[in-house]
ZAGUNU-181552 format. One line per 2 residues: their letters; for each residue x, y, z of C-alpha. Coordinates in nm, 4 decimals. Each point is the difference from the previous one (the first is absolute). Layout:
N
A) X,Y,Z; ...
END
This chain:
392
MR) -7.9041,-6.1439,-3.0179; 0.2984,-0.2263,0.0654
RS) 0.2386,-0.0659,-0.2839; 0.0973,-0.3612,-0.0609
RM) 0.3459,-0.1253,-0.0956; -0.1308,-0.0712,-0.3483
DV) -0.1112,0.3728,-0.0420; 0.3507,0.1127,0.0753
LR) 0.1747,-0.2477,-0.2345; -0.2468,0.0373,-0.2872
PT) -0.1495,0.3584,0.0012; -0.2181,0.1345,-0.2772
LI) 0.2107,0.1305,-0.2817; -0.0950,0.2918,-0.2270
RI) 0.1648,0.0778,-0.3330; 0.0162,0.3679,-0.0980
GG) 0.1976,0.1240,-0.3012; 0.2298,-0.2951,-0.0110
RV) 0.0631,0.0018,0.3708; -0.1233,-0.2435,0.2702
YR) -0.1371,0.1395,0.3245; -0.0897,-0.1968,0.3158
KN) -0.3362,0.0910,0.1519; -0.0336,0.0054,0.3737
LI) -0.3567,0.0677,0.0927; 0.0392,0.0266,0.3716
QE) 0.2819,0.2531,-0.0034; -0.1777,0.1998,-0.2667
QA) -0.3142,0.0259,0.2022; 0.1786,0.0957,0.3191
YQ) 0.1947,0.2741,-0.1786; -0.3185,0.1388,-0.1532
HE) -0.1631,0.0012,0.3400; 0.2937,0.1809,0.1654
EE) 0.0148,0.2540,-0.2836; -0.3722,0.0736,0.0405
ED) 0.0526,0.0605,0.3763; 0.3002,0.2262,-0.0532
FC) -0.1563,0.2315,-0.2545; -0.3724,-0.0075,0.0617
AG) -0.0155,0.0651,0.3722; -0.2628,0.2464,0.1027
PS) 0.0350,0.2762,0.2561; -0.1120,-0.2270,0.2878
DC) 0.2915,-0.2311,-0.0620; 0.2466,0.2797,0.0912
AD) -0.1289,0.0200,0.3591; 0.3016,-0.1846,0.1429
EP) 0.2571,0.2106,-0.1806; 0.2486,0.1798,0.2392
CD) -0.1551,0.3468,-0.0205; -0.0683,0.0657,0.3622
AF) 0.2294,0.3001,-0.0022; -0.2497,0.2013,-0.2064
VV) -0.3742,0.0173,-0.0546; -0.1641,-0.0819,-0.3384
EE) -0.3493,0.1379,-0.0106; -0.2781,-0.1358,-0.2200
TE) -0.1891,0.2655,-0.1982; -0.2852,0.0013,-0.2469
KG) 0.2535,-0.0115,-0.2919; 0.2372,-0.2499,0.1581
FQ) 0.2737,0.0533,0.2545; 0.2240,0.2779,0.1155
CR) 0.2951,0.0575,0.2363; 0.1357,0.3246,0.1336
VE) 0.3691,0.0651,0.0625; 0.1426,0.2771,0.2116
VP) 0.3067,0.1250,-0.1894; 0.2037,0.3193,0.0642
SP) -0.0174,0.2291,-0.3004; 0.3825,-0.0094,-0.0645
LY) -0.0383,-0.3707,-0.0898; -0.2805,0.0451,-0.2559
KY) 0.2497,0.0326,-0.2812; 0.1312,-0.3466,0.0564
II) -0.3436,-0.1527,-0.0458; -0.0671,0.2195,-0.3070
GK) 0.3351,-0.0607,-0.1699; 0.1465,0.1763,-0.2996
KG) -0.2817,0.1313,-0.2172; -0.2371,-0.2100,0.2132
ET) 0.1461,-0.3316,-0.1194; 0.0223,-0.1660,0.3378
KK) -0.3642,0.0796,0.0863; -0.1199,-0.1139,-0.3454
RL) 0.1900,-0.3270,0.0353; -0.1406,-0.0664,0.3502
ET) -0.3533,0.0686,-0.1230; 0.0369,-0.2191,-0.3099
ET) 0.1618,-0.2966,0.1766; -0.2390,0.0007,0.2960
RT) -0.3108,0.1168,-0.1937; -0.0610,0.2815,0.2432
SI) -0.0309,0.3714,-0.0028; 0.2322,0.2034,0.2240
SI) -0.0982,0.3486,0.1058; 0.2855,0.2204,0.1282
PK) -0.0350,0.3472,0.1495; 0.1661,0.2974,-0.1681
PG) 0.3695,0.0600,0.0713; 0.0499,0.1702,0.3319
VE) -0.3534,-0.0742,0.1197; -0.0118,-0.2405,0.2925
GE) -0.2661,-0.2674,-0.0377; -0.0641,-0.3683,-0.0624
IV) 0.0770,-0.2054,-0.3084; -0.3180,-0.1907,-0.0894
IT) 0.0152,-0.3346,-0.1820; -0.3238,-0.1233,-0.1631
GQ) -0.0748,-0.3112,-0.1986; -0.2608,-0.2573,-0.0838
HR) 0.1941,-0.2857,0.1664; 0.1219,-0.0083,0.3577
SG) 0.3128,-0.1839,-0.1017; 0.0949,0.2701,-0.2450
VI) -0.0363,0.2683,0.2638; 0.2109,-0.1986,0.2408
SA) 0.2653,-0.0565,-0.2614; 0.0163,0.3761,-0.0817
RT) 0.0206,0.0893,0.3670; 0.2819,-0.2443,0.0641
RI) 0.1950,0.1283,-0.2937; -0.0456,0.3612,0.1171
DV) 0.1185,-0.0942,0.3462; 0.3137,-0.1619,-0.1409
LL) 0.0735,0.3083,-0.2111; -0.0584,0.2335,0.2929
DS) 0.2173,-0.2043,0.2330; 0.2848,-0.0091,-0.2571
FR) 0.0027,0.3744,-0.0776; -0.0527,0.1049,0.3654
KK) 0.3243,-0.1813,0.0863; 0.1805,0.2170,-0.2590
QP) -0.1242,0.3282,0.1363; 0.2419,0.2201,0.1991
FT) -0.0956,0.0149,0.3582; -0.2012,0.3005,0.1121
HF) -0.0013,-0.0414,0.3788; 0.2047,-0.1683,0.2685
LS) -0.0495,-0.1122,0.3529; 0.2659,0.1397,0.2366
IA) 0.1064,0.0746,0.3526; 0.1379,0.3489,0.0515
LN) 0.3431,0.0392,0.1649; 0.0144,0.3791,-0.0041
QP) 0.0108,0.0628,0.3729; 0.2349,0.2866,0.0976
AI) 0.2539,-0.2287,0.1725; 0.0305,-0.2156,-0.3117
QE) 0.0206,0.3010,-0.2293; 0.2727,0.1505,0.2090
KF) 0.2127,-0.3219,-0.0005; -0.0604,-0.0347,-0.3744
LQ) 0.1291,0.3527,-0.0673; 0.3112,-0.0773,0.2116
FK) 0.0528,-0.3110,-0.2067; -0.0392,0.1888,-0.3262
EE) 0.2481,0.2692,0.1203; 0.2582,-0.2637,0.0996
VL) -0.0368,-0.1851,-0.3278; 0.0532,0.3125,-0.2082
EK) 0.2934,0.0985,0.2153; 0.1803,-0.3344,-0.0202
CS) -0.1191,-0.1572,-0.3182; -0.0699,0.2857,-0.2451
KD) 0.3051,-0.0963,-0.2092; -0.1395,-0.3615,-0.0447
HG) -0.1437,-0.0707,-0.3400; -0.3534,0.1304,-0.0431
VS) -0.0498,0.1279,0.3529; -0.1828,0.3346,0.0243
SS) -0.2602,0.1744,0.2066; -0.2652,-0.0672,-0.2698
LF) -0.0092,-0.3676,0.0958; -0.1512,0.0425,0.3444
QN) -0.3636,-0.0340,0.0971; -0.1965,0.3012,0.1310
PA) 0.0231,-0.0472,0.3816; -0.3683,0.0994,0.0261
KL) -0.0919,-0.2898,-0.2268; 0.1791,-0.2876,0.1621
HL) -0.2246,-0.3056,0.0082; -0.0355,-0.3739,-0.0143
TL) -0.1765,-0.1202,-0.3087; -0.2085,-0.3147,0.0628
GT) -0.1362,-0.0427,-0.3508; -0.1211,0.1785,-0.3152
LV) -0.3491,0.0098,-0.1429; -0.1737,0.0788,-0.3294
LL) -0.3145,0.1973,0.0882; -0.1595,0.1390,-0.3147
NE) -0.3123,0.1730,0.1262; -0.1613,0.1443,0.3131
QE) -0.1831,-0.3236,0.0666; 0.3254,-0.1946,0.0205
IQ) 0.1567,0.2680,0.2153; -0.2911,-0.0123,0.2399
KA) 0.0193,-0.3817,0.0096; 0.3638,0.0255,0.0999
CD) -0.0737,0.2581,0.2697; -0.2833,-0.2119,0.1427
LL) 0.2178,-0.3089,0.0033; 0.2844,0.1965,0.1802
QR) -0.2492,0.1057,0.2644; -0.1285,-0.3584,0.0429
CK) 0.3590,-0.1178,0.0426; 0.0523,0.2579,0.2768
ED) -0.3059,-0.1232,0.1802; 0.0578,-0.3697,-0.0654
FV) 0.3683,-0.0437,0.1044; 0.2183,0.3095,0.0008
DQ) -0.1396,0.1405,0.3292; 0.0311,-0.3410,0.1642
IA) 0.3513,-0.0675,-0.1108; 0.1129,0.3501,0.0965
GG) -0.1572,-0.0469,0.3389; -0.1352,0.3501,0.0079
KP) 0.3502,0.1442,0.0369; 0.2475,0.1773,-0.2384
LT) 0.2409,-0.2265,-0.1901; 0.3536,0.1310,0.0681
VE) 0.2330,-0.0922,-0.2797; 0.3684,0.0140,-0.0511
VS) 0.1475,0.0975,-0.3335; 0.3590,-0.1269,-0.0074
GV) 0.2445,-0.1007,-0.2657; -0.0199,0.0313,-0.3768
EY) -0.0049,-0.2619,-0.2776; -0.0048,0.0029,-0.3792
MN) -0.2415,-0.1714,-0.2348; 0.2250,-0.1380,-0.2708
DD) 0.2976,-0.2424,0.0098; 0.2902,0.2364,-0.0257
PA) 0.0327,0.2946,0.2508; 0.2281,0.1753,-0.2472
VT) -0.2954,0.0232,-0.2490; -0.2950,0.0982,0.2193
DV) -0.3338,0.1441,-0.1055; -0.1930,-0.0216,0.3254
LY) 0.1312,0.0280,0.3561; -0.2469,-0.0559,0.2841
AK) -0.0125,0.0109,0.3764; -0.0912,-0.3121,0.1991
VH) -0.2923,0.0317,0.2346; -0.0626,-0.2063,0.3158
MK) -0.2262,0.0106,0.3068; 0.1860,0.1464,0.2919
DG) -0.1309,-0.2739,0.2339; 0.1224,-0.2735,-0.2352
SD) -0.3483,-0.1233,-0.0735; -0.1382,-0.0696,-0.3548
RL) -0.3221,0.1999,0.0474; 0.0823,0.2459,-0.2772
QV) 0.0835,-0.2859,-0.2316; -0.3173,-0.1817,0.0881
IA) -0.2108,0.3094,-0.0649; 0.1706,0.0615,-0.3302
DQ) -0.0419,-0.3582,-0.1162; -0.3642,-0.0206,0.1023
LV) -0.0821,0.3290,-0.1668; 0.1538,-0.1200,-0.3279
ER) -0.1774,-0.3385,0.0343; -0.3360,0.1784,0.0332
FV) 0.0627,0.2254,-0.2973; 0.1156,-0.2902,-0.2114
AS) -0.3028,-0.2101,0.0948; -0.2299,0.2907,-0.0970
GL) 0.1601,0.0190,-0.3481; 0.1302,0.3508,0.0582
ML) 0.3634,-0.1030,0.0207; 0.2149,-0.2646,-0.1722
KE) 0.1875,-0.2498,0.2187; 0.3768,0.0183,-0.0651
WD) 0.1712,-0.1370,0.3125; -0.0914,-0.2079,0.2990
RV) 0.1088,0.2795,0.2396; 0.0220,0.3787,-0.0214
KL) 0.3577,0.1282,0.0100; -0.0038,0.2757,0.2574
HA) 0.2286,0.2695,-0.1381; 0.0132,0.3759,-0.0497
TV) 0.1678,0.1328,-0.3110; 0.2549,0.2666,0.0765
MN) 0.1855,0.0270,-0.3396; -0.1316,-0.0772,-0.3429
TV) 0.1514,0.0788,-0.3443; -0.3477,0.0766,-0.1323
FR) 0.0001,0.3206,0.2164; 0.2956,0.1236,-0.2046
KD) -0.2267,0.0360,-0.3014; -0.2824,0.1766,0.1832
PS) -0.0020,0.0673,0.3749; -0.3826,-0.0267,0.0150
AE) -0.0244,-0.3023,-0.2415; -0.1585,-0.3277,0.0894
ER) 0.0731,-0.2947,-0.2249; -0.2934,-0.0991,-0.2135
NN) 0.1221,-0.3587,-0.0234; -0.1636,-0.3360,-0.0297
TM) 0.0875,-0.1551,0.3287; -0.0186,-0.3479,-0.1410
TG) 0.2592,0.0622,-0.2742; 0.2106,0.2562,0.1781
KS) 0.0228,0.2156,-0.3163; 0.0953,0.3541,0.0818
SF) -0.1569,0.2993,-0.1594; 0.3478,0.1357,-0.0610
KE) 0.1990,-0.1805,-0.2726; 0.3351,0.0781,0.1751
RE) 0.0885,0.0387,0.3627; 0.3386,0.1234,0.1131
SF) 0.1034,-0.2317,0.2838; 0.2218,0.1076,0.2906
NG) 0.2778,-0.1581,0.1996; -0.1453,-0.0839,0.3423
RN) 0.2902,-0.1844,0.1611; 0.1083,0.2780,0.2241
IL) -0.3553,0.0987,0.0768; -0.0691,-0.3411,0.1416
KI) 0.2768,0.0530,0.2515; -0.1609,0.3127,0.1285
GL) -0.3389,-0.1596,0.0658; -0.3049,0.1649,0.1415
IS) -0.1309,-0.0034,0.3564; -0.3234,0.1687,0.1079
RD) -0.2501,-0.0712,0.2722; -0.3489,0.1130,0.0671
TP) -0.0366,0.1767,0.3352; -0.2410,-0.2015,0.2243
SG) -0.1550,0.3231,0.1340; -0.2709,0.1261,-0.2331
SQ) 0.0936,-0.2330,-0.2800; -0.2655,-0.1146,-0.2429
SW) -0.0467,-0.3005,-0.2292; -0.1406,0.1207,-0.3310
LA) -0.1547,-0.2198,-0.2603; -0.0605,0.2007,-0.3200
FI) -0.1842,-0.0556,-0.3256; 0.1476,0.2356,-0.2568
NL) -0.2004,0.1070,-0.3001; 0.2335,0.1290,-0.2724
HS) -0.2732,0.1055,-0.2453; -0.2593,0.2424,0.1263
SL) -0.1128,0.3511,-0.0904; -0.1032,0.0862,0.3583
CR) 0.3207,0.1894,0.0812; 0.2058,0.2366,-0.2116
TK) 0.2823,0.1084,0.2360; 0.2047,-0.1619,0.2687
KD) -0.1751,0.2168,0.2576; -0.3365,-0.1255,-0.1217
LL) 0.1326,-0.3536,0.0154; 0.0762,0.0328,0.3703
NK) -0.3232,0.1778,0.0806; -0.2272,-0.2317,-0.1962
AG) 0.1533,-0.3382,0.1043; -0.2901,-0.2013,0.1408
SL) 0.0603,-0.2356,0.2841; -0.1689,-0.3060,0.1482
RT) 0.0926,0.0172,0.3690; -0.0236,-0.2521,0.2800
ST) -0.0848,0.0967,0.3503; 0.2144,0.2624,0.1638
SE) 0.1513,-0.2505,0.2476; 0.1406,-0.2055,-0.2855
RC) 0.1895,0.3032,-0.1441; 0.0063,-0.1620,-0.3393
SW) -0.1168,0.1774,-0.3172; -0.0897,-0.1367,-0.3428
TR) 0.0549,0.2670,-0.2586; -0.1125,0.0129,-0.3627
CV) 0.1979,0.2671,-0.1818; -0.0886,0.1298,-0.3448
FP) 0.2587,0.1016,-0.2605; -0.1232,0.1664,-0.3213
RG) 0.1570,-0.0182,-0.3383; 0.2860,0.2474,-0.0257
SP) 0.0268,0.0583,0.3739; 0.2922,-0.1218,0.2159
RM) -0.0507,-0.3726,0.0494; 0.1549,-0.2622,0.2054
PL) 0.2928,-0.1460,-0.1997; 0.0049,-0.3764,-0.0336
AT) 0.3090,-0.2161,0.0264; -0.0197,-0.2671,-0.2650
TR) 0.1207,-0.3540,0.0760; -0.0776,-0.3315,-0.1622
RL) -0.0935,-0.1281,0.3417; -0.2788,0.2371,0.0994
GS) -0.0346,0.2336,-0.2928; 0.0156,0.2845,0.2473
END
């Protein structure tokens, strides 16, 4: 129906309670029609909603959707005294079934309307994503640098620093990394159950097959560890001192492998993307070790918040002048790519740790081993150097 100029200038007037209202029939009808579409849509009208990431099944009583959630995250869906769960159920008109605490299983969302089930699932996903980011990391992806030649040079560096810089503020032997645990951290992960751990292991193996073997060319990667740098702005107030790592042949193959590994883990959702490139560095001194030689920082890598409220910095000016030079020996050297599990009950002692470390090996000619080490609660673990850049 087309409105004439006269309709606009002289609309129908309605007097209610001493007030005059203008009646616009066309707009009123359109609004009623839109309102009816918005609130009276049936299940079939939701077919085009963006829910391809999960499956909504139709049942005899309506619809249901299953969500795989690690048991440590159940409490965030339940909320204090069950308030979060009740609110979700009320607002989406669904019923949410959650396994008992500590029992791995699926959260099941059921409802009479598909749209309600989708809404509940979406809200749960948002909650899980938010709280997962706040969890302290449980695992990290690293490349071991504990070959004898590197350990020997590191101990020489430590001895020289203590001999020449022990009188500098904050410098002590407790700051140094364990030479057997020198490593490059590529990224940190939050893996909350065995399924997620297995997913990460499978992905690491696929990375090896897809591009690591090809980039390495079936030969060991000989690296040079030379020079030290500090993480903060003032060398006189240093918390983390690290050694710089380069390929001996000047190529960027190690950097490419590190970057592609992180890209794959980020794409899988197992790791958060923080920087465009991985910073190849090996922590040699860290003030967190002063508190506990076997401590790893349970920090949120996105916020950089340390688990220790106070850290006593040290003066690293003179240490920077000493530097650090170490080189892998070409003969018999190995390139190790390791996936370190910090939380496992498989090993109880350091000896067990070494004996039970499982490995995913390439062919003998490639002389390259992929090792998955397991560290139980309370056992000696690999200390982590915390920086805002890598959270490692």
